[in-house]
N, CA, C and O atoms as a GROMACS GRO file, in nm:
protein
  468
    1MET      N    1  -2.591  -0.836  -6.946
    1MET     CA    2  -2.666  -0.949  -6.900
    1MET      C    3  -2.581  -1.042  -6.812
    1MET      O    4  -2.632  -1.106  -6.720
    2LYS      N    5  -2.450  -1.049  -6.841
    2LYS     CA    6  -2.363  -1.135  -6.763
    2LYS      C    7  -2.335  -1.075  -6.625
    2LYS      O    8  -2.299  -1.147  -6.533
    3LYS      N    9  -2.351  -0.943  -6.610
    3LYS     CA   10  -2.324  -0.877  -6.483
    3LYS      C   11  -2.434  -0.906  -6.381
    3LYS      O   12  -2.406  -0.908  -6.261
    4LEU      N   13  -2.556  -0.929  -6.423
    4LEU     CA   14  -2.669  -0.948  -6.333
    4LEU      C   15  -2.648  -1.066  -6.238
    4LEU      O   16  -2.673  -1.050  -6.119
    5PRO      N   17  -2.605  -1.184  -6.284
    5PRO     CA   18  -2.581  -1.293  -6.188
    5PRO      C   19  -2.471  -1.259  -6.087
    5PRO      O   20  -2.481  -1.297  -5.971
    6TRP      N   21  -2.367  -1.188  -6.131
    6TRP     CA   22  -2.260  -1.152  -6.039
    6TRP      C   23  -2.307  -1.052  -5.935
    6TRP      O   24  -2.270  -1.063  -5.818
    7VAL      N   25  -2.387  -0.955  -5.974
    7VAL     CA   26  -2.442  -0.857  -5.881
    7VAL      C   27  -2.532  -0.927  -5.780
    7VAL      O   28  -2.524  -0.901  -5.660
    8ALA      N   29  -2.617  -1.017  -5.829
    8ALA     CA   30  -2.709  -1.091  -5.740
    8ALA      C   31  -2.629  -1.178  -5.644
    8ALA      O   32  -2.661  -1.184  -5.525
    9LEU      N   33  -2.527  -1.243  -5.693
    9LEU     CA   34  -2.444  -1.328  -5.607
    9LEU      C   35  -2.369  -1.243  -5.504
    9LEU      O   36  -2.356  -1.284  -5.388
   10SER      N   37  -2.320  -1.128  -5.543
   10SER     CA   38  -2.249  -1.038  -5.451
   10SER      C   39  -2.344  -0.988  -5.342
   10SER      O   40  -2.307  -0.988  -5.224
   11LEU      N   41  -2.464  -0.948  -5.380
   11LEU     CA   42  -2.562  -0.902  -5.281
   11LEU      C   43  -2.599  -1.014  -5.184
   11LEU      O   44  -2.611  -0.991  -5.063
   12LEU      N   45  -2.616  -1.132  -5.236
   12LEU     CA   46  -2.648  -1.247  -5.151
   12LEU      C   47  -2.535  -1.273  -5.051
   12LEU      O   48  -2.561  -1.304  -4.934
   13LEU      N   49  -2.413  -1.262  -5.096
   13LEU     CA   50  -2.297  -1.282  -5.010
   13LEU      C   51  -2.291  -1.174  -4.901
   13LEU      O   52  -2.263  -1.205  -4.785
   14VAL      N   53  -2.316  -1.049  -4.938
   14VAL     CA   54  -2.313  -0.939  -4.841
   14VAL      C   55  -2.420  -0.960  -4.735
   14VAL      O   56  -2.393  -0.946  -4.616
   15PHE      N   57  -2.542  -0.994  -4.778
   15PHE     CA   58  -2.650  -1.017  -4.681
   15PHE      C   59  -2.621  -1.136  -4.589
   15PHE      O   60  -2.655  -1.134  -4.471
   16ALA      N   61  -2.558  -1.236  -4.643
   16ALA     CA   62  -2.523  -1.353  -4.562
   16ALA      C   63  -2.420  -1.315  -4.455
   16ALA      O   64  -2.432  -1.358  -4.340
   17VAL      N   65  -2.320  -1.237  -4.492
   17VAL     CA   66  -2.216  -1.196  -4.398
   17VAL      C   67  -2.276  -1.106  -4.289
   17VAL      O   68  -2.246  -1.124  -4.171
   18VAL      N   69  -2.360  -1.009  -4.329
   18VAL     CA   70  -2.423  -0.920  -4.233
   18VAL      C   71  -2.514  -1.000  -4.138
   18VAL      O   72  -2.512  -0.977  -4.017
   19GLY      N   73  -2.590  -1.090  -4.191
   19GLY     CA   74  -2.677  -1.174  -4.108
   19GLY      C   75  -2.598  -1.259  -4.011
   19GLY      O   76  -2.638  -1.274  -3.895
   20PHE      N   77  -2.488  -1.314  -4.054
   20PHE     CA   78  -2.403  -1.396  -3.967
   20PHE      C   79  -2.344  -1.311  -3.855
   20PHE      O   80  -2.339  -1.354  -3.739
   21ALA      N   81  -2.298  -1.190  -3.890
   21ALA     CA   82  -2.239  -1.102  -3.790
   21ALA      C   83  -2.342  -1.062  -3.684
   21ALA      O   84  -2.310  -1.062  -3.565
   22GLN      N   85  -2.462  -1.029  -3.725
   22GLN     CA   86  -2.566  -0.992  -3.629
   22GLN      C   87  -2.603  -1.112  -3.541
   22GLN      O   88  -2.624  -1.095  -3.421
   23ASN      N   89  -2.609  -1.228  -3.597
   23ASN     CA   90  -2.643  -1.348  -3.522
   23ASN      C   91  -2.534  -1.381  -3.421
   23ASN      O   92  -2.563  -1.426  -3.311
   24SER      N   93  -2.409  -1.359  -3.458
   24SER     CA   94  -2.298  -1.385  -3.367
   24SER      C   95  -2.302  -1.291  -3.248
   24SER      O   96  -2.281  -1.335  -3.135
   25ASN      N   97  -2.329  -1.163  -3.270
   25ASN     CA   98  -2.338  -1.066  -3.162
   25ASN      C   99  -2.453  -1.099  -3.068
   25ASN      O  100  -2.438  -1.090  -2.946
   26THR      N  101  -2.566  -1.137  -3.122
   26THR     CA  102  -2.682  -1.170  -3.040
   26THR      C  103  -2.653  -1.292  -2.954
   26THR      O  104  -2.686  -1.292  -2.835
   27ASN      N  105  -2.593  -1.393  -3.009
   27ASN     CA  106  -2.564  -1.514  -2.933
   27ASN      C  107  -2.462  -1.489  -2.824
   27ASN      O  108  -2.476  -1.540  -2.712
   28SER      N  109  -2.359  -1.412  -2.853
   28SER     CA  110  -2.256  -1.389  -2.753
   28SER      C  111  -2.310  -1.305  -2.638
   28SER      O  112  -2.277  -1.332  -2.523
   29ASN      N  113  -2.393  -1.206  -2.666
   29ASN     CA  114  -2.451  -1.125  -2.559
   29ASN      C  115  -2.550  -1.206  -2.476
   29ASN      O  116  -2.552  -1.195  -2.354
   30THR      N  117  -2.630  -1.286  -2.542
   30THR     CA  118  -2.726  -1.369  -2.471
   30THR      C  119  -2.654  -1.468  -2.381
   30THR      O  120  -2.699  -1.492  -2.268
   31GLY      N  121  -2.546  -1.525  -2.427
   31GLY     CA  122  -2.470  -1.621  -2.346
   31GLY      C  123  -2.414  -1.556  -2.221
   31GLY      O  124  -2.415  -1.617  -2.114
   32LYS      N  125  -2.365  -1.434  -2.234
   32LYS     CA  126  -2.309  -1.364  -2.119
   32LYS      C  127  -2.417  -1.332  -2.018
   32LYS      O  128  -2.397  -1.344  -1.897
   33THR      N  129  -2.533  -1.289  -2.067
   33THR     CA  130  -2.643  -1.255  -1.977
   33THR      C  131  -2.688  -1.378  -1.901
   33THR      O  132  -2.708  -1.372  -1.780
   34ASN      N  133  -2.704  -1.490  -1.970
   34ASN     CA  134  -2.747  -1.612  -1.903
   34ASN      C  135  -2.643  -1.660  -1.804
   34ASN      O  136  -2.678  -1.711  -1.697
   35ALA      N  137  -2.517  -1.646  -1.838
   35ALA     CA  138  -2.411  -1.690  -1.746
   35ALA      C  139  -2.415  -1.607  -1.619
   35ALA      O  140  -2.399  -1.661  -1.510
   36ASN      N  141  -2.437  -1.476  -1.632
   36ASN     CA  142  -2.444  -1.391  -1.513
   36ASN      C  143  -2.566  -1.424  -1.429
   36ASN      O  144  -2.557  -1.426  -1.306
   37LYS      N  145  -2.678  -1.451  -1.492
   37LYS     CA  146  -2.799  -1.485  -1.417
   37LYS      C  147  -2.779  -1.616  -1.342
   37LYS      O  148  -2.819  -1.627  -1.226
   38ASN      N  149  -2.719  -1.714  -1.406
   38ASN     CA  150  -2.699  -1.842  -1.340
   38ASN      C  151  -2.602  -1.832  -1.223
   38ASN      O  152  -2.626  -1.892  -1.119
   39SER      N  153  -2.494  -1.757  -1.238
   39SER     CA  154  -2.397  -1.747  -1.129
   39SER      C  155  -2.456  -1.667  -1.013
   39SER      O  156  -2.426  -1.698  -0.898
   40ASN      N  157  -2.537  -1.566  -1.040
   40ASN     CA  158  -2.598  -1.488  -0.933
   40ASN      C  159  -2.708  -1.568  -0.862
   40ASN      O  160  -2.732  -1.546  -0.744
   41ALA      N  161  -2.772  -1.659  -0.933
   41ALA     CA  162  -2.879  -1.737  -0.872
   41ALA      C  163  -2.825  -1.829  -0.764
   41ALA      O  164  -2.897  -1.863  -0.670
   42ASN      N  165  -2.700  -1.871  -0.775
   42ASN     CA  166  -2.641  -1.962  -0.679
   42ASN      C  167  -2.577  -1.892  -0.560
   42ASN      O  168  -2.530  -1.957  -0.467
   43ARG      N  169  -2.573  -1.760  -0.562
   43ARG     CA  170  -2.507  -1.684  -0.456
   43ARG      C  171  -2.602  -1.659  -0.341
   43ARG      O  172  -2.721  -1.636  -0.360
   44ARG      N  173  -2.547  -1.665  -0.221
   44ARG     CA  174  -2.625  -1.634  -0.102
   44ARG      C  175  -2.625  -1.483  -0.080
   44ARG      O  176  -2.543  -1.412  -0.139
   45PRO      N  177  -2.716  -1.434   0.005
   45PRO     CA  178  -2.715  -1.291   0.036
   45PRO      C  179  -2.583  -1.251   0.101
   45PRO      O  180  -2.519  -1.332   0.168
   46ILE      N  181  -2.544  -1.128   0.081
   46ILE     CA  182  -2.418  -1.076   0.137
   46ILE      C  183  -2.438  -1.050   0.285
   46ILE      O  184  -2.536  -0.988   0.325
   47PHE      N  185  -2.343  -1.097   0.367
   47PHE     CA  186  -2.347  -1.074   0.511
   47PHE      C  187  -2.289  -0.936   0.538
   47PHE      O  188  -2.177  -0.907   0.495
   48ARG      N  189  -2.363  -0.853   0.608
   48ARG     CA  190  -2.316  -0.719   0.640
   48ARG      C  191  -2.324  -0.697   0.790
   48ARG      O  192  -2.427  -0.721   0.853
   49ALA      N  193  -2.213  -0.652   0.847
   49ALA     CA  194  -2.210  -0.617   0.988
   49ALA      C  195  -2.268  -0.477   1.006
   49ALA      O  196  -2.252  -0.391   0.920
   50THR      N  197  -2.336  -0.456   1.118
   50THR     CA  198  -2.391  -0.324   1.147
   50THR      C  199  -2.281  -0.233   1.200
   50THR      O  200  -2.174  -0.279   1.240
   51ALA      N  201  -2.308  -0.103   1.201
   51ALA     CA  202  -2.210  -0.006   1.252
   51ALA      C  203  -2.180  -0.034   1.399
   51ALA      O  204  -2.066  -0.021   1.443
   52ASP      N  205  -2.282  -0.071   1.476
   52ASP     CA  206  -2.263  -0.102   1.617
   52ASP      C  207  -2.173  -0.225   1.635
   52ASP      O  208  -2.087  -0.227   1.723
   53GLN      N  209  -2.194  -0.326   1.553
   53GLN     CA  210  -2.109  -0.445   1.559
   53GLN      C  211  -1.965  -0.412   1.524
   53GLN      O  212  -1.872  -0.464   1.585
   54ILE      N  213  -1.947  -0.325   1.426
   54ILE     CA  214  -1.812  -0.285   1.387
   54ILE      C  215  -1.744  -0.210   1.502
   54ILE      O  216  -1.626  -0.232   1.530
   55LYS      N  217  -1.821  -0.121   1.569
   55LYS     CA  218  -1.766  -0.049   1.685
   55LYS      C  219  -1.723  -0.147   1.794
   55LYS      O  220  -1.616  -0.132   1.853
   56GLN      N  221  -1.807  -0.246   1.822
   56GLN     CA  222  -1.774  -0.345   1.924
   56GLN      C  223  -1.648  -0.423   1.884
   56GLN      O  224  -1.560  -0.447   1.967
   57ALA      N  225  -1.642  -0.460   1.758
   57ALA     CA  226  -1.525  -0.534   1.709
   57ALA      C  227  -1.399  -0.449   1.719
   57ALA      O  228  -1.293  -0.499   1.757
   58GLN      N  229  -1.410  -0.322   1.686
   58GLN     CA  230  -1.294  -0.233   1.695
   58GLN      C  231  -1.247  -0.220   1.840
   58GLN      O  232  -1.127  -0.215   1.866
   59ALA      N  233  -1.341  -0.217   1.933
   59ALA     CA  234  -1.304  -0.210   2.075
   59ALA      C  235  -1.231  -0.337   2.118
   59ALA      O  236  -1.131  -0.330   2.190
   60ILE      N  237  -1.280  -0.452   2.074
   60ILE     CA  238  -1.214  -0.580   2.107
   60ILE      C  239  -1.076  -0.586   2.043
   60ILE      O  240  -0.979  -0.626   2.108
   61LEU      N  241  -1.066  -0.546   1.917
   61LEU     CA  242  -0.936  -0.546   1.848
   61LEU      C  243  -0.838  -0.454   1.919
   61LEU      O  244  -0.719  -0.485   1.929
   62LYS      N  245  -0.887  -0.341   1.968
   62LYS     CA  246  -0.802  -0.246   2.039
   62LYS      C  247  -0.752  -0.306   2.171
   62LYS      O  248  -0.636  -0.288   2.207
   63GLN      N  249  -0.840  -0.377   2.244
   63GLN     CA  250  -0.801  -0.443   2.369
   63GLN      C  251  -0.693  -0.548   2.346
   63GLN      O  252  -0.604  -0.567   2.429
   64ARG      N  253  -0.701  -0.614   2.232
   64ARG     CA  254  -0.605  -0.720   2.200
   64ARG      C  255  -0.483  -0.667   2.125
   64ARG      O  256  -0.399  -0.745   2.080
   65ASN      N  257  -0.472  -0.535   2.111
   65ASN     CA  258  -0.361  -0.469   2.041
   65ASN      C  259  -0.349  -0.506   1.893
   65ASN      O  260  -0.239  -0.512   1.839
   66PHE      N  261  -0.463  -0.532   1.829
   66PHE     CA  262  -0.466  -0.559   1.686
   66PHE      C  263  -0.507  -0.434   1.608
   66PHE      O  264  -0.497  -0.431   1.485
   67TYR      N  265  -0.553  -0.332   1.680
   67TYR     CA  266  -0.606  -0.211   1.616
   67TYR      C  267  -0.579  -0.095   1.709
   67TYR      O  268  -0.598  -0.106   1.830
   68SER      N  269  -0.534   0.017   1.654
   68SER     CA  270  -0.501   0.131   1.739
   68SER      C  271  -0.589   0.254   1.714
   68SER      O  272  -0.571   0.357   1.778
   69GLY      N  273  -0.683   0.243   1.621
   69GLY     CA  274  -0.768   0.358   1.588
   69GLY      C  275  -0.886   0.371   1.682
   69GLY      O  276  -0.897   0.299   1.782
   70ASP      N  277  -0.974   0.463   1.648
   70ASP     CA  278  -1.096   0.485   1.726
   70ASP      C  279  -1.206   0.391   1.679
   70ASP      O  280  -1.201   0.339   1.567
   71ALA      N  281  -1.306   0.370   1.765
   71ALA     CA  282  -1.422   0.289   1.730
   71ALA      C  283  -1.518   0.377   1.652
   71ALA      O  284  -1.604   0.444   1.709
   72THR      N  285  -1.502   0.376   1.520
   72THR     CA  286  -1.581   0.463   1.431
   72THR      C  287  -1.705   0.396   1.375
   72THR      O  288  -1.798   0.464   1.332
   73GLY      N  289  -1.707   0.264   1.376
   73GLY     CA  290  -1.819   0.192   1.316
   73GLY      C  291  -1.805   0.175   1.166
   73GLY      O  292  -1.899   0.133   1.099
   74LYS      N  293  -1.687   0.206   1.114
   74LYS     CA  294  -1.661   0.190   0.970
   74LYS      C  295  -1.546   0.093   0.949
   74LYS      O  296  -1.447   0.096   1.022
   75LEU      N  297  -1.560   0.008   0.849
   75LEU     CA  298  -1.456  -0.089   0.818
   75LEU      C  299  -1.346  -0.021   0.737
   75LEU      O  300  -1.345  -0.026   0.614
   76THR      N  301  -1.255   0.041   0.805
   76THR     CA  302  -1.142   0.109   0.742
   76THR      C  303  -1.034   0.007   0.708
   76THR      O  304  -1.038  -0.106   0.757
   77PRO      N  305  -0.938   0.045   0.626
   77PRO     CA  306  -0.826  -0.046   0.598
   77PRO      C  307  -0.753  -0.089   0.727
   77PRO      O  308  -0.705  -0.202   0.736
   78GLU      N  309  -0.744   0.000   0.824
   78GLU     CA  310  -0.678  -0.034   0.951
   78GLU      C  311  -0.760  -0.139   1.027
   78GLU      O  312  -0.704  -0.231   1.087
   79THR      N  313  -0.893  -0.123   1.024
   79THR     CA  314  -0.980  -0.221   1.090
   79THR      C  315  -0.966  -0.357   1.022
   79THR      O  316  -0.957  -0.460   1.090
   80ARG      N  317  -0.963  -0.358   0.890
   80ARG     CA  318  -0.949  -0.484   0.816
   80ARG      C  319  -0.815  -0.551   0.848
   80ARG      O  320  -0.808  -0.673   0.859
   81ALA      N  321  -0.710  -0.472   0.861
   81ALA     CA  322  -0.578  -0.527   0.896
   81ALA      C  323  -0.583  -0.588   1.036
   81ALA      O  324  -0.528  -0.696   1.059
   82GLY      N  325  -0.649  -0.520   1.128
   82GLY     CA  326  -0.665  -0.573   1.263
   82GLY      C  327  -0.747  -0.700   1.265
   82GLY      O  328  -0.717  -0.793   1.339
   83LEU      N  329  -0.851  -0.705   1.183
   83LEU     CA  330  -0.934  -0.826   1.174
   83LEU      C  331  -0.852  -0.944   1.121
   83LEU      O  332  -0.867  -1.057   1.168
   84LYS      N  333  -0.766  -0.918   1.024
   84LYS     CA  334  -0.681  -1.025   0.971
   84LYS      C  335  -0.589  -1.081   1.080
   84LYS      O  336  -0.571  -1.202   1.090
   85LEU      N  337  -0.532  -0.992   1.160
   85LEU     CA  338  -0.446  -1.038   1.270
   85LEU      C  339  -0.526  -1.118   1.372
   85LEU      O  340  -0.480  -1.223   1.419
   86TYR      N  341  -0.644  -1.070   1.405
   86TYR     CA  342  -0.731  -1.140   1.500
   86TYR      C  343  -0.770  -1.278   1.446
   86TYR      O  344  -0.760  -1.378   1.516
   87GLN      N  345  -0.814  -1.282   1.320
   87GLN     CA  346  -0.856  -1.408   1.260
   87GLN      C  347  -0.742  -1.509   1.256
   87GLN      O  348  -0.762  -1.628   1.281
   88LYS      N  349  -0.623  -1.462   1.226
   88LYS     CA  350  -0.506  -1.552   1.223
   88LYS      C  351  -0.476  -1.604   1.364
   88LYS      O  352  -0.448  -1.723   1.381
   89ALA      N  353  -0.481  -1.515   1.463
   89ALA     CA  354  -0.452  -1.555   1.601
   89ALA      C  355  -0.555  -1.653   1.654
   89ALA      O  356  -0.522  -1.738   1.738
   90GLU      N  357  -0.678  -1.643   1.608
   90GLU     CA  358  -0.786  -1.731   1.656
   90GLU      C  359  -0.806  -1.855   1.570
   90GLU      O  360  -0.894  -1.936   1.597
   91GLY      N  361  -0.725  -1.871   1.467
   91GLY     CA  362  -0.736  -1.989   1.380
   91GLY      C  363  -0.855  -1.984   1.287
   91GLY      O  364  -0.903  -2.089   1.243
   92LEU      N  365  -0.902  -1.865   1.257
   92LEU     CA  366  -1.014  -1.850   1.164
   92LEU      C  367  -0.962  -1.827   1.023
   92LEU      O  368  -0.844  -1.800   1.003
   93LYS      N  369  -1.051  -1.839   0.926
   93LYS     CA  370  -1.015  -1.808   0.788
   93LYS      C  371  -0.984  -1.658   0.782
   93LYS      O  372  -1.066  -1.576   0.822
   94VAL      N  373  -0.866  -1.624   0.732
   94VAL     CA  374  -0.821  -1.485   0.729
   94VAL      C  375  -0.881  -1.415   0.607
   94VAL      O  376  -0.837  -1.436   0.494
   95THR      N  377  -0.982  -1.330   0.633
   95THR     CA  378  -1.050  -1.259   0.526
   95THR      C  379  -1.041  -1.107   0.540
   95THR      O  380  -1.051  -1.035   0.441
   96GLY      N  381  -1.022  -1.060   0.660
   96GLY     CA  382  -1.021  -0.916   0.683
   96GLY      C  383  -1.159  -0.856   0.681
   96GLY      O  384  -1.175  -0.734   0.675
   97THR      N  385  -1.261  -0.942   0.685
   97THR     CA  386  -1.399  -0.895   0.689
   97THR      C  387  -1.462  -0.935   0.821
   97THR      O  388  -1.419  -1.030   0.886
   98LEU      N  389  -1.563  -0.863   0.858
   98LEU     CA  390  -1.634  -0.892   0.982
   98LEU      C  391  -1.751  -0.984   0.947
   98LEU      O  392  -1.866  -0.940   0.936
   99ASN      N  393  -1.720  -1.111   0.930
   99ASN     CA  394  -1.820  -1.209   0.890
   99ASN      C  395  -1.886  -1.272   1.012
   99ASN      O  396  -1.852  -1.241   1.126
  100LYS      N  397  -1.980  -1.361   0.986
  100LYS     CA  398  -2.058  -1.425   1.092
  100LYS      C  399  -1.969  -1.501   1.190
  100LYS      O  400  -1.986  -1.490   1.311
  101VAL      N  401  -1.875  -1.577   1.139
  101VAL     CA  402  -1.788  -1.660   1.223
  101VAL      C  403  -1.702  -1.571   1.314
  101VAL      O  404  -1.683  -1.601   1.432
  102THR      N  405  -1.650  -1.463   1.257
  102THR     CA  406  -1.564  -1.373   1.335
  102THR      C  407  -1.645  -1.303   1.444
  102THR      O  408  -1.599  -1.292   1.558
  103LEU      N  409  -1.766  -1.257   1.410
  103LEU     CA  410  -1.852  -1.194   1.511
  103LEU      C  411  -1.882  -1.291   1.625
  103LEU      O  412  -1.875  -1.254   1.742
  104GLU      N  413  -1.916  -1.414   1.590
  104GLU     CA  414  -1.948  -1.514   1.692
  104GLU      C  415  -1.827  -1.542   1.780
  104GLU      O  416  -1.841  -1.554   1.902
  105LYS      N  417  -1.709  -1.553   1.720
  105LYS     CA  418  -1.587  -1.578   1.796
  105LYS      C  419  -1.557  -1.463   1.891
  105LYS      O  420  -1.505  -1.484   2.001
  106MET      N  421  -1.590  -1.341   1.850
  106MET     CA  422  -1.568  -1.223   1.934
  106MET      C  423  -1.674  -1.209   2.042
  106MET      O  424  -1.659  -1.128   2.134
  107GLY      N  425  -1.781  -1.287   2.032
  107GLY     CA  426  -1.889  -1.278   2.130
  107GLY      C  427  -1.984  -1.163   2.104
  107GLY      O  428  -2.051  -1.116   2.196
  108ILE      N  429  -1.990  -1.116   1.981
  108ILE     CA  430  -2.078  -1.005   1.943
  108ILE      C  431  -2.209  -1.064   1.892
  108ILE      O  432  -2.210  -1.152   1.805
  109ALA      N  433  -2.319  -1.014   1.947
  109ALA     CA  434  -2.451  -1.066   1.911
  109ALA      C  435  -2.485  -1.038   1.766
  109ALA      O  436  -2.454  -0.931   1.712
  110LEU      N  437  -2.550  -1.136   1.703
  110LEU     CA  438  -2.595  -1.122   1.564
  110LEU      C  439  -2.738  -1.071   1.564
  110LEU      O  440  -2.814  -1.096   1.658
  111THR      N  441  -2.776  -1.000   1.458
  111THR     CA  442  -2.914  -0.960   1.442
  111THR      C  443  -2.994  -1.081   1.395
  111THR      O  444  -2.936  -1.181   1.351
  112ASP      N  445  -3.126  -1.072   1.405
  112ASP     CA  446  -3.210  -1.184   1.360
  112ASP      C  447  -3.189  -1.212   1.212
  112ASP      O  448  -3.187  -1.328   1.170
  113LYS      N  449  -3.175  -1.108   1.133
  113LYS     CA  450  -3.152  -1.124   0.989
  113LYS      C  451  -3.019  -1.194   0.963
  113LYS      O  452  -3.010  -1.278   0.873
  114GLN      N  453  -2.916  -1.160   1.040
  114GLN     CA  454  -2.782  -1.219   1.022
  114GLN      C  455  -2.783  -1.367   1.061
  114GLN      O  456  -2.707  -1.447   1.006
  115LYS      N  457  -2.867  -1.403   1.155
  115LYS     CA  458  -2.872  -1.542   1.200
  115LYS      C  459  -2.924  -1.633   1.090
  115LYS      O  460  -2.888  -1.751   1.085
  116THR      N  461  -3.007  -1.582   1.002
  116THR     CA  462  -3.065  -1.663   0.894
  116THR      C  463  -2.979  -1.665   0.769
  116THR      O  464  -3.004  -1.744   0.679
  117THR      N  465  -2.876  -1.580   0.762
  117THR     CA  466  -2.791  -1.575   0.642
  117THR      C  467  -2.680  -1.674   0.651
  117THR      O  468  -2.598  -1.684   0.558
   0.00000   0.00000   0.00000
């Protein structure tokens, strides 16, 4: 008869621990999901240069001796290195990406979609 209260108390303790553990996992996952949703909601669309724009940029970089490869239309590591040199020489933010500001500085036309981004 004395064992019954101890068994009941032990079971109650086990259920409390299991319930707490499940609640902790649910809260931590929910917090991460909400944090990701909030940070993505504040982000603007990604600016992407077209293959033709990349080819034009590669030709300009080659004329200025910042790039020695072919105009492939792909942002290769060599193209990115050339863009960094160009951006530094022109006083732009050095990113190594073909962003809107760099395209405009190079005199390369933007698409209608790029103008709104």
